[in-house]
C-alpha positions as CSV (number, residue, x, y, z in Angstrom):
1,M,0.3,0.0,-0.2
2,E,1.3,3.1,-1.1
3,H,1.2,6.1,1.3
4,E,-0.7,9.2,0.5
5,I,0.5,11.5,3.2
6,M,4.5,10.9,3.9
7,T,6.6,11.2,6.9
8,V,10.2,13.3,6.3
9,S,11.8,10.2,6.7
10,Q,9.6,8.7,4.0
11,V,10.1,11.6,1.5
12,A,13.8,11.4,2.1
13,K,14.2,7.8,1.3
14,Y,11.9,8.2,-2.1
15,L,14.1,10.9,-3.1
16,Q,17.4,9.2,-2.1
17,I,18.6,12.3,0.1
18,S,19.2,12.5,3.8
19,E,16.5,13.2,6.4
20,M,18.2,16.6,7.2
21,T,18.2,18.0,3.6
22,T,14.5,16.9,3.3
23,Y,13.6,18.4,6.6
24,K,15.7,21.8,5.5
25,L,14.0,21.8,2.2
26,V,10.6,21.4,3.5
27,Q,11.2,24.0,6.4
28,E,12.2,26.5,3.6
29,G,9.2,25.8,1.4
30,R,11.7,24.5,-1.3
31,L,9.3,20.9,-0.9
32,P,5.6,21.1,-0.2
33,G,4.6,20.0,3.1
34,F,2.6,21.2,6.2
35,K,2.8,20.5,9.9
36,I,0.8,18.2,12.2
37,G,1.8,19.5,15.7
38,R,5.5,19.5,15.5
39,H,5.6,16.9,12.7
40,W,6.1,17.7,9.0
41,R,4.1,15.7,6.6
42,V,4.1,15.7,2.6
43,R,1.6,14.6,0.5
44,K,2.6,12.4,-2.4
45,S,0.7,13.8,-5.0
46,D,2.1,17.0,-4.0
47,L,5.7,16.1,-4.0
48,D,5.2,14.4,-7.7
49,E,3.8,17.7,-8.8
50,H,6.5,19.4,-7.5
51,I,8.9,16.9,-9.1
52,E,7.2,17.4,-12.6
53,K,7.5,21.0,-12.3
54,L,11.2,20.5,-11.5
55,K,11.7,18.2,-14.6
56,N,10.0,20.8,-16.7
57,G,12.4,23.5,-15.9
58,E,10.1,25.4,-13.8
59,R,11.5,27.6,-11.1
60,L,9.8,27.4,-7.9
């Protein structure tokens, strides 16, 4: 089963980058995310859309 809402750890694994880098990118708004309490979460559909924009050369 694929998770629609991903943790920072899951996003890091998906993008094959470190958790620290992922956390920093989400905090800076360079990756789409939202907070639930103290924890960051990312919708997979938002992440995939963001990746497509990057692939098409869009500046974000």
